[in-house]
N, C-alpha and C positions, 0 to 999 in steps of 0.2 A: 847470719845476722838478721835480727828482726827489724821491722820498720819502726823508727822512733815515733812515739805518740805522746801527746800531753797526758800527764797523770801517771805515766809509767816511768820507772827509772831509765835514764839515758846517760850517755857519756857526759860527765860533768855535773850531773844532778840526780840524786837519789829520789827526789820528789817528782821529777818529770815536769818541771815548770814549762809552760808552753814555749817560751823563748828558747830554753835549753833544748827542748825536743826539736824545734825548728832548726836551731844551729847544728844539732847532731845530724838531722836529715840532710840539710843543704851543705854540711861540711864533708859529706862523703864524696870521695873522688868521683868527678864527672856529674854529680847531681845538678849543681848549679849550671853547668854547661848545657845539659839537656834542657833545663828550664829556659835558659837564655836563647837557645836555638829554636825552641818552639814558640817563642814570643811573636814571631812573624806569621804564624799559622801552622796548620797541621802538616806533619811529615810522616812518611812511612819509615819502617825500620832502617832500610839501607840508606835512604837519603839523610836521615837523622844521624846515622852512624858516620856517614861521609862528612856532614857538617861538624861533627865532633872529632875531627882529625882521625877518622878510622879507628876509633877505640875498639877494643876487643868485643866480639859479639856476646860473650858470657858476662862481661862487666856491664854492658849496656842492658842486657836482659835483666840483670839483678837490679840495676838502678831504676829501670822502667817499672819493674815489679814494685819496688819500694815507693816510687812516686805515684803509681796507680793506687797502692794500698793507702797512701797518705792523702789521696783524693786531690792532688794538685795537677795530675795528668789523667786523661781518660782516653780510651781507645774507641775510635769510630767504627761503625759497621764495615767500612772498607779497609780496616786494619791500620789506618794511620793513627798517629798519636797527636793529641792537642791538649792545650792547657785548659783546666777547668776555671771557673770564676775565681776560686782560691789561688790557682796557679797564676792567673793574670794579675791578681792583686799582689802576689809575691813579687812578680816581675816589676810592677809599678813601684813597689817598695824598694827595689834594688836600684832604681834610676838615680836617686841622690848619691848612692855609693859609687855608681859608675861615673857620675859627674865629678865627684870628689877624686876618684882614682885618676882621672885625666889631669886634674889640677896638681895632684901629687906627682905624677909622672913628669909633668912640665917643670915643677919646682926642682925635682931631682936632676933633671937634665940641665937646667939653668944654673944649678948650684945654689939656688936661693935657700936661705935659712928661716925666713919668716913667711 
């Protein structure tokens, strides 16, 4: 599976609108988790894999390859992975969704409807 990129057809969009390409990239299993775990700083392959609930090595390699190709992650000379400026910006953009999800979980737990 190729890395989703704006301007090229992606899942859900034949035109490859940037938002649809981003949703395709981040909608792939484990992609957001990798991004989220790297928000605290660089990690090597094994520590990152452990932070991601010991996902399979092959899936992690595939997702890292896609995230590297999409330029939201880069590899340091010491082989650790870290977010690029675009990756950090993506994480910041997810903060409101993370906050909403906490309110959503609390509402579901309390049985609130409004």
